[in-house]
C-alpha positions as CSV (number, residue, x, y, z in Angstrom):
1,M,69.9,32.5,-33.9
2,T,73.2,30.6,-32.5
3,V,73.7,26.8,-33.5
4,T,76.8,26.4,-32.4
5,P,77.5,26.8,-28.3
6,A,79.2,29.7,-27.0
7,L,82.5,28.8,-25.1
8,P,82.2,29.7,-21.7
9,A,83.4,33.4,-20.1
10,V,86.6,33.8,-18.7
11,R,87.4,35.1,-14.7
12,D,90.9,37.1,-16.3
13,F,92.0,38.0,-19.5
14,A,95.4,36.2,-18.6
15,E,92.5,33.0,-19.4
16,L,92.5,34.4,-23.0
17,P,95.1,33.9,-25.9
18,L,96.0,37.6,-26.1
19,P,99.6,38.3,-27.0
20,A,101.7,39.1,-24.4
21,Q,102.3,43.1,-25.1
22,M,98.3,43.0,-25.2
23,L,98.3,41.7,-21.7
24,A,101.2,44.1,-20.4
25,A,99.0,46.9,-21.8
26,L,95.9,45.7,-20.2
27,G,98.0,46.1,-16.6
28,H,99.6,49.3,-17.5
29,E,95.9,50.7,-18.0
30,G,94.8,49.4,-15.0
31,V,92.5,47.3,-16.5
32,T,92.7,44.0,-14.1
33,V,89.1,42.5,-14.1
34,P,86.9,42.2,-17.5
35,F,83.1,43.1,-17.4
36,P,80.9,40.7,-17.8
37,I,80.3,41.5,-21.3
38,Q,84.2,41.4,-22.0
39,A,84.0,37.8,-20.1
40,A,81.5,36.4,-22.0
41,T,82.0,37.7,-25.5
42,L,85.7,37.6,-25.8
43,P,86.4,34.0,-25.9
44,N,83.9,34.1,-28.5
45,S,85.0,36.4,-30.7
46,L,89.0,35.8,-30.7
47,A,88.0,32.5,-31.9
48,G,86.3,34.2,-35.2
49,R,82.9,33.7,-34.0
50,D,80.4,36.4,-34.8
51,V,78.6,38.2,-32.1
52,L,75.8,39.6,-31.0
53,G,76.7,41.5,-28.0
54,R,73.7,44.1,-26.3
55,G,74.6,46.2,-23.3
56,R,73.8,49.9,-22.5
57,T,76.8,52.5,-22.8
58,G,79.0,52.4,-20.2
59,S,79.0,48.6,-19.7
60,G,82.4,47.6,-21.3
61,K,81.5,47.8,-24.7
62,T,84.4,48.9,-26.7
63,L,87.0,46.8,-25.4
64,A,84.9,43.4,-26.1
65,F,85.1,43.7,-29.4
66,G,88.1,46.1,-29.8
67,L,90.9,43.6,-27.6
68,A,89.9,41.1,-30.4
69,L,89.8,42.7,-33.1
70,L,93.3,44.1,-32.6
71,A,94.6,40.9,-31.3
72,R,93.3,39.1,-34.1
73,T,94.8,41.7,-36.7
74,A,98.2,41.9,-35.3
75,G,100.9,41.2,-37.4
76,R,99.2,42.0,-40.6
77,R,100.2,45.3,-42.2
78,A,97.8,46.6,-44.6
79,E,98.8,48.2,-47.9
80,P,97.6,51.8,-48.5
81,R,93.6,52.4,-48.4
82,Q,93.2,49.2,-47.9
83,P,92.5,48.5,-44.0
84,L,92.1,45.3,-42.7
85,A,89.8,45.7,-39.7
86,L,86.8,48.3,-39.8
87,V,84.8,49.7,-36.5
88,L,81.0,51.7,-37.8
89,V,79.9,54.3,-35.2
90,P,77.1,56.7,-35.5
91,T,78.5,60.2,-34.1
92,R,82.2,61.6,-34.1
93,E,82.2,61.8,-30.3
94,L,81.8,58.3,-30.1
95,A,84.6,57.4,-32.8
96,Q,87.0,59.1,-31.1
97,Q,86.1,57.4,-27.6
98,V,86.7,54.4,-29.6
99,T,89.9,55.4,-31.2
100,D,91.2,56.6,-27.1
101,A,89.7,53.4,-25.7
102,L,92.0,51.1,-28.4
103,T,95.4,53.2,-29.0
104,P,97.0,52.3,-26.0
105,Y,96.7,48.7,-27.3
106,A,97.0,48.9,-31.0
107,R,100.3,51.1,-30.2
108,A,101.6,48.1,-28.2
109,L,101.2,45.7,-31.3
110,G,102.3,47.9,-33.5
111,L,99.0,48.9,-35.2
112,R,98.0,51.6,-37.2
113,L,94.5,53.4,-36.1
114,A,92.6,55.7,-38.2
115,T,89.9,57.9,-37.4
116,V,87.7,58.8,-40.2
117,V,84.4,61.4,-39.6
118,G,83.2,64.5,-40.8
119,G,83.7,67.8,-39.4
120,M,87.5,67.5,-40.1
121,S,89.7,67.8,-43.1
122,I,88.6,64.8,-45.6
123,G,92.6,65.6,-47.4
124,R,94.1,64.8,-44.5
125,Q,92.0,61.6,-43.4
126,A,92.6,60.5,-47.1
127,G,96.6,61.3,-46.5
128,T,96.4,58.7,-43.2
129,L,94.8,55.8,-45.6
130,R,97.4,56.3,-48.5
131,G,100.0,55.7,-45.8
132,G,98.4,52.4,-44.7
133,A,95.8,51.8,-41.6
134,E,95.1,48.4,-39.9
135,V,92.2,49.3,-38.2
136,V,89.6,52.9,-39.2
137,V,87.2,53.9,-36.8
138,A,84.7,55.5,-39.3
139,T,80.9,57.1,-39.4
140,P,79.3,56.0,-42.4
141,G,78.8,59.2,-44.1
142,R,82.5,60.6,-44.3
143,L,83.5,56.5,-45.1
144,K,81.2,56.7,-48.3
145,D,82.8,59.9,-49.6
146,L,86.2,58.4,-49.2
147,I,85.3,55.5,-50.8
148,D,83.3,57.2,-53.7
149,R,86.8,59.4,-54.4
150,G,89.0,56.1,-54.3
151,D,90.5,57.0,-51.7
152,C,89.4,53.7,-49.1
153,R,88.8,49.9,-50.4
154,L,87.2,48.0,-47.7
155,D,87.5,44.5,-49.9
156,E,90.7,43.5,-47.3
157,V,88.9,43.3,-44.3
158,A,88.2,40.7,-42.3
159,I,86.8,41.9,-39.2
160,T,84.1,44.6,-38.9
161,V,82.3,45.8,-35.9
162,L,79.2,47.9,-35.8
163,D,78.9,49.7,-32.2
164,E,75.4,51.3,-31.2
165,A,74.1,50.3,-34.3
166,D,70.4,50.9,-33.0
167,Q,71.0,54.5,-33.4
168,M,72.8,54.3,-36.7
169,T,69.6,53.0,-38.0
170,D,67.5,55.9,-36.1
171,M,69.8,58.3,-38.1
172,G,68.8,57.3,-41.1
173,F,72.0,55.3,-41.6
174,M,70.7,51.8,-42.4
175,P,70.7,52.8,-46.6
176,Q,74.9,53.3,-46.3
177,V,75.3,51.1,-43.5
178,T,74.9,47.9,-45.8
179,R,76.1,49.0,-48.9
180,L,79.5,49.4,-46.5
181,L,78.9,46.0,-45.4
182,D,78.6,44.3,-48.8
183,Q,82.1,46.0,-49.6
184,V,83.8,44.2,-46.4
185,R,85.0,40.4,-47.4
186,A,82.1,38.0,-47.2
187,D,83.7,35.3,-45.3
188,G,84.8,37.9,-42.2
189,Q,84.1,38.3,-39.2
190,R,81.8,40.6,-37.9
191,M,80.6,41.7,-34.6
192,L,77.2,44.4,-33.8
193,F,76.8,45.8,-30.4
194,S,73.7,47.8,-29.4
195,A,71.9,49.2,-26.5
196,T,68.6,48.4,-28.0
197,L,67.8,45.3,-30.6
198,D,65.0,47.0,-32.6
199,R,63.3,46.0,-36.4
200,N,66.1,47.6,-37.9
201,V,68.8,46.1,-36.1
202,D,67.7,42.5,-36.3
203,Q,67.3,43.0,-40.1
204,L,71.4,43.8,-39.6
205,V,71.7,40.7,-37.6
206,R,69.6,38.5,-40.0
207,R,71.3,39.3,-43.1
208,Y,75.0,39.5,-42.3
209,L,75.9,37.6,-38.7
210,T,76.5,34.0,-39.6
211,D,75.4,31.8,-36.0
212,P,76.1,34.7,-34.2
213,V,77.2,34.4,-30.5
214,V,74.1,36.3,-28.9
215,H,75.1,38.1,-24.9
216,S,73.0,40.4,-23.0
217,V,74.4,42.3,-20.2
218,D,71.3,44.2,-19.1
219,P,67.9,43.2,-18.5
220,S,65.2,44.1,-21.8
221,A,64.3,46.4,-20.7
222,G,68.1,48.3,-20.6
223,A,67.6,49.7,-16.9
224,V,70.2,49.6,-14.3
225,T,70.0,49.3,-10.4
226,T,72.7,52.1,-10.2
227,M,70.8,54.6,-11.4
228,E,67.9,56.7,-10.4
229,H,65.1,57.9,-12.0
230,H,63.1,61.2,-11.0
231,V,60.7,62.9,-12.9
232,L,59.9,66.5,-11.4
233,H,56.8,68.6,-12.6
234,V,57.3,72.1,-12.8
235,D,55.1,74.8,-13.8
236,D,56.1,76.4,-17.4
237,T,57.2,79.9,-15.7
238,D,59.4,78.2,-13.0
239,K,61.1,76.0,-15.6
240,R,63.5,77.9,-16.1
241,R,64.9,78.7,-12.7
242,T,64.6,75.6,-11.7
243,T,66.8,74.6,-14.3
244,T,69.6,77.2,-13.1
245,E,69.1,76.1,-9.9
246,I,70.0,73.0,-11.0
247,A,72.7,74.3,-12.8
248,A,74.6,75.5,-9.7
249,R,75.1,72.8,-8.1
250,D,78.1,71.7,-6.6
251,G,79.5,69.4,-9.5
252,R,78.7,68.1,-13.1
253,V,76.1,67.9,-14.9
254,I,74.8,67.2,-18.9
255,M,71.5,69.0,-19.9
256,F,69.7,67.9,-22.9
257,L,67.5,70.2,-24.6
258,D,66.0,69.4,-28.0
259,T,67.2,72.1,-30.1
260,K,70.8,74.0,-30.8
261,H,68.8,77.7,-30.9
262,A,67.6,76.6,-27.0
263,V,71.2,75.3,-26.1
264,D,72.7,78.3,-27.2
265,K,69.8,80.4,-25.8
266,L,70.1,78.5,-21.9
267,T,74.2,78.1,-21.8
268,K,74.0,81.8,-22.3
269,H,71.6,82.4,-19.2
270,L,73.2,80.0,-17.5
271,L,76.6,82.1,-18.2
272,N,74.8,85.3,-17.0
273,S,73.9,83.9,-14.0
274,G,77.4,82.7,-12.6
275,V,76.9,79.0,-13.8
276,R,80.2,77.7,-15.7
277,A,78.9,76.3,-19.0
278,A,79.1,75.6,-22.6
279,G,77.0,74.2,-25.3
280,L,77.6,71.3,-27.4
281,H,76.1,70.4,-30.4
282,G,75.6,69.7,-34.3
283,G,76.2,73.7,-35.5
284,K,79.7,73.4,-33.4
285,S,83.1,72.3,-35.8
286,Q,84.5,69.8,-34.4
287,P,87.8,71.5,-33.2
288,Q,84.9,73.3,-31.0
289,R,83.0,69.9,-29.7
290,T,86.5,68.7,-28.8
291,R,87.8,71.5,-26.8
292,T,84.6,71.8,-25.2
293,L,84.6,68.0,-24.1
294,A,87.6,68.6,-22.7
295,Q,87.3,72.0,-20.7
296,F,84.0,70.0,-19.1
297,K,86.0,66.8,-18.5
298,D,88.9,69.0,-16.7
299,G,86.2,70.9,-14.6
300,Q,86.7,74.9,-16.5
301,V,83.0,73.7,-17.5
302,T,80.7,71.8,-14.8
303,V,77.4,72.3,-16.7
304,L,77.3,70.8,-20.3
305,V,73.8,72.2,-22.5
306,A,73.7,69.8,-25.1
307,T,71.8,68.5,-28.2
308,N,71.3,64.7,-28.6
309,V,75.1,64.9,-30.0
310,A,76.0,64.7,-26.5
311,A,73.9,61.3,-25.8
312,R,76.4,58.4,-27.4
313,G,80.1,58.3,-27.3
314,I,80.9,60.5,-24.3
315,H,82.3,58.9,-21.1
316,V,83.1,61.2,-18.3
317,D,83.9,59.7,-14.9
318,N,82.1,60.4,-12.2
319,L,79.2,62.4,-13.5
320,D,77.0,61.7,-11.0
321,L,73.7,63.7,-12.7
322,V,71.8,63.6,-16.3
323,V,68.7,66.3,-16.4
324,N,66.5,66.2,-19.3
325,V,65.4,70.0,-19.7
326,D,63.4,68.8,-22.6
327,P,61.9,65.5,-22.4
328,P,63.3,62.8,-24.8
329,G,61.3,61.9,-28.2
330,D,61.0,58.5,-27.4
331,H,62.5,55.8,-24.7
332,K,65.7,55.1,-26.6
333,D,66.3,58.5,-26.8
334,Y,65.9,58.6,-22.9
335,L,68.0,54.9,-22.2
336,H,70.9,56.7,-24.5
337,R,70.6,60.3,-22.8
338,G,70.9,58.1,-19.2
339,G,73.7,56.2,-19.9
340,R,76.2,59.0,-19.5
341,T,76.4,58.5,-16.3
342,A,76.1,55.4,-13.6
343,R,78.5,54.2,-16.3
344,A,80.4,50.8,-15.2
345,G,79.0,50.0,-12.5
346,E,78.9,53.8,-10.6
347,S,75.7,55.4,-9.3
348,G,73.7,58.3,-10.9
349,S,70.6,60.2,-11.3
350,V,68.6,60.8,-14.2
351,I,66.0,64.0,-14.1
352,T,63.2,64.8,-16.5
353,L,61.2,68.2,-15.9
354,V,58.2,67.8,-16.9
355,T,55.4,70.2,-17.7
356,R,51.2,69.6,-17.3
357,D,51.3,69.2,-21.0
358,Q,54.0,66.8,-21.0
359,R,52.6,64.3,-18.2
360,R,51.0,62.3,-20.1
361,D,53.4,61.2,-22.9
362,M,56.3,61.2,-20.5
363,A,54.4,58.4,-18.7
364,R,54.0,56.4,-22.0
365,L,57.9,57.0,-22.3
366,M,58.5,55.7,-19.1
367,A,56.3,52.2,-19.7
368,Q,58.1,51.7,-22.8
369,A,61.4,51.8,-21.4
370,G,60.2,49.9,-18.6
371,I,61.7,52.3,-15.8
372,T,59.1,53.1,-12.9
373,P,60.6,57.1,-12.0
374,R,59.8,59.0,-8.7
375,I,57.2,61.6,-9.2
376,T,57.8,65.4,-7.3
377,Q,55.8,68.3,-8.3
378,V,59.1,70.8,-7.2
379,R,59.2,74.8,-7.4
380,P,62.3,77.3,-7.3
381,G,64.2,77.3,-3.8
382,D,62.5,73.6,-2.4
383,P,64.2,72.0,0.3
384,E,62.8,68.9,-2.0
385,L,64.3,70.0,-5.0
386,S,67.9,70.4,-3.5
387,R,67.9,67.3,-1.9
388,I,67.1,65.2,-5.0
389,T,69.8,67.2,-7.5
390,G,71.7,69.2,-5.0
391,A,69.8,72.4,-6.4
392,R,71.4,75.6,-5.0
393,T,70.9,80.1,-5.9
394,P,73.2,80.9,-8.3
395,S,76.0,83.3,-7.7
396,G,74.4,85.8,-10.1
397,V,77.7,87.1,-11.3
398,P,78.5,86.6,-14.8
399,V,81.5,84.5,-15.8
400,V,83.3,83.9,-19.2
401,I,84.8,80.9,-20.1
402,A,87.7,81.4,-21.6
403,A,89.1,79.5,-24.8
404,P,91.6,76.9,-24.2
405,V,95.1,77.7,-25.4
406,V,96.5,75.2,-27.7
407,E,100.6,74.7,-27.9
408,P,101.2,75.9,-31.4
409,P,103.1,72.8,-33.4
410,R,106.6,73.1,-34.8
411,R,106.7,74.5,-38.4
412,A,107.9,72.1,-41.0
413,A,111.0,72.7,-42.7
414,S,109.9,73.4,-45.5
415,A,106.7,74.9,-47.0
416,P,104.6,72.8,-49.5
417,S,104.8,74.7,-53.1
418,R,103.1,77.4,-54.3
419,G,102.5,76.0,-57.4
420,R,99.9,73.4,-55.9
421,R,97.2,74.0,-56.2
422,G,93.2,72.4,-54.9
423,R,91.4,71.8,-51.3
424,T,93.7,68.8,-51.2
425,G,97.4,69.9,-52.4
426,Q,99.1,70.0,-48.9
427,G,97.8,66.4,-48.3
428,R,99.7,65.3,-51.7
429,A,102.5,67.0,-51.4
430,R,103.0,65.6,-47.9
431,Q,102.4,62.1,-49.0
432,A,104.7,63.0,-51.9
433,R,107.9,63.5,-49.1
434,G,106.9,60.4,-47.2
435,T,105.3,62.0,-44.1
436,Q,101.8,62.3,-42.0
437,A,100.5,65.1,-40.0
438,P,101.2,64.4,-36.4
439,T,97.7,64.8,-34.4
440,T,97.2,65.8,-30.6
441,E,96.1,63.6,-28.2
442,S,92.1,65.3,-29.4
443,G,92.6,64.1,-32.6
444,T,92.4,67.0,-34.8
445,A,95.9,67.5,-37.1
446,Q,98.5,70.1,-35.9
447,G,99.7,72.6,-38.1
448,G,97.0,74.5,-38.5
449,R,94.1,77.1,-36.6
450,S,91.2,76.2,-35.5
451,R,88.4,78.5,-34.4
452,T,87.3,79.5,-31.2
453,A,83.9,80.2,-30.5
454,E,84.5,83.8,-29.8
455,G,85.9,83.7,-33.4
456,R,89.6,84.0,-32.7
457,T,92.1,81.7,-34.4
458,V,94.5,79.3,-32.5
459,Q,97.1,77.0,-33.3
460,G,96.4,73.7,-33.3
461,G,93.5,72.1,-35.5
462,R,93.4,72.4,-38.7
463,T,89.8,73.3,-40.0
464,A,88.8,73.5,-43.3
465,E,88.7,77.5,-43.1
466,A,93.1,77.0,-43.3
467,R,93.5,75.1,-46.8
468,T,95.1,76.6,-49.4
469,D,93.1,79.0,-51.9
470,R,93.2,78.3,-55.9
471,G,96.4,79.9,-56.1
472,G,98.2,77.6,-53.3
473,R,98.2,80.6,-50.8
474,T,97.6,80.2,-47.2
475,A,95.7,82.3,-44.8
476,E,98.9,83.7,-44.1
477,Q,99.5,84.7,-47.1
478,R,96.2,86.3,-47.8
479,T,96.0,88.5,-45.2
480,A,99.6,89.7,-45.8
481,Q,98.7,90.4,-49.5
482,Q,95.7,92.0,-48.3
483,R,97.7,94.6,-46.1
484,T,100.3,95.5,-49.0
485,G,97.1,95.9,-51.7
486,Q,97.6,92.5,-54.0
487,G,94.6,91.0,-52.7
488,R,93.6,87.9,-55.0
489,R,96.5,86.8,-57.8
490,G,97.7,91.1,-57.3
491,T,94.8,91.9,-58.7
492,G,93.4,94.2,-55.7
493,E,90.5,91.6,-55.5
494,T,89.9,91.3,-51.3
495,P,89.4,87.3,-51.3
496,R,85.9,86.4,-49.7
497,R,86.3,84.7,-46.8
498,R,84.4,81.0,-47.2
499,T,81.8,80.0,-44.1
500,R,80.7,76.2,-42.6
501,R,77.8,75.2,-41.4
502,E,77.8,72.2,-39.9
503,P,74.2,69.9,-39.3
504,D,73.2,68.1,-36.2
505,A,74.3,64.8,-35.2
506,G,73.5,62.4,-37.8
507,R,74.2,64.9,-40.7
508,A,77.2,65.3,-40.0
509,A,79.0,62.2,-39.7
């Protein structure tokens, strides 16, 4: 595949032709020694070569492509709606992780980043693009929507990155990805990073990468020596109690289940059993998902119960246990779920609970993944279960996880005109004033309202529910009119409440 020899790997960031501001930012962030995939690919990507990188999550892929993308974009200024570099990712969580990882270096170089994902205000994202952004991190579905609206063009994109390309193809994004890649500059640089290289990914490589430098961090199976794999055989009648005892361990754990309903059901059970648990799936709004992850990272929540929406793009330091309460559907899902632990050389364990009727399928899956797990028959209260997982009996005292309080933002000096109509009216008024909505560290725009899991609203993360209605009124104005008996347009009609349901993982992106 590669015709031109690759440049040799480096041992230190100082050996690379990186801007002085970026080297200073690396030192400030405590990034001193490049990971293998960074040391091998950066000399070539900085030289403008196409790159095909294979490495599991946690191997340092984000900075492997991110530093080169930012360094090669530095000094240029994007026109409105015309970004210069694009990073495509499969999920909202991965988009936020990439944005967070690149922000210190982009800021050091004076580059503007825009995150474009589903589940957030498309009007606000359109406003950010209209204001100009050199680098866009996006999920395919939302980026396509913005292009269709005329809010974004890709004909000036000179550097394109596909991160977690295998999951994008697995989630059905292949047609959207190819249409997007067809719109970027034909002579531009392209980098593709993936944990696995299957047939669909190979099609992307052959169609869009030219003489790429190929680098693989992990052996072909994707397994790593710092990760232990355990298959625990359990009886159907013991599975819930076994799961509860594992969840009550001392330390954080991610538990994966197949469906949103199963996640909600187990989360409720764990809370009632005295375990500080929270659920994460595509049925949650993006502000809810962002706050839940923040609670898990800071220790308010010790058990994250999730569907595959959390299998990519979530990095939590010192997470040493992942539990497949429901075994994954295929070996790629297994590897990606397990990739939440044993990241960047740390150690960790992946536990899979397997009932009698699941044993044959699980053995086949492990063989496909190239993994030989340790198999143990366990029951609740077994010393062996405690030794492997740290399981213990829960307190039985129900707990309540308080919704995080977001500090209210300052109100603008002047409100948008009531005459502005339509759902993007606030975005147009903001653009006319030449300003953009400030964003919080979690990536949600301040100045609005977001709904918590308990149904309350708090300041700090505007959602679709906070937009103005057709009369230009905000939610607060509608409430005030209802109290005085005016209703909609002063007719006494009470505005209907608009609800929003979000699909899981792939469709939500």
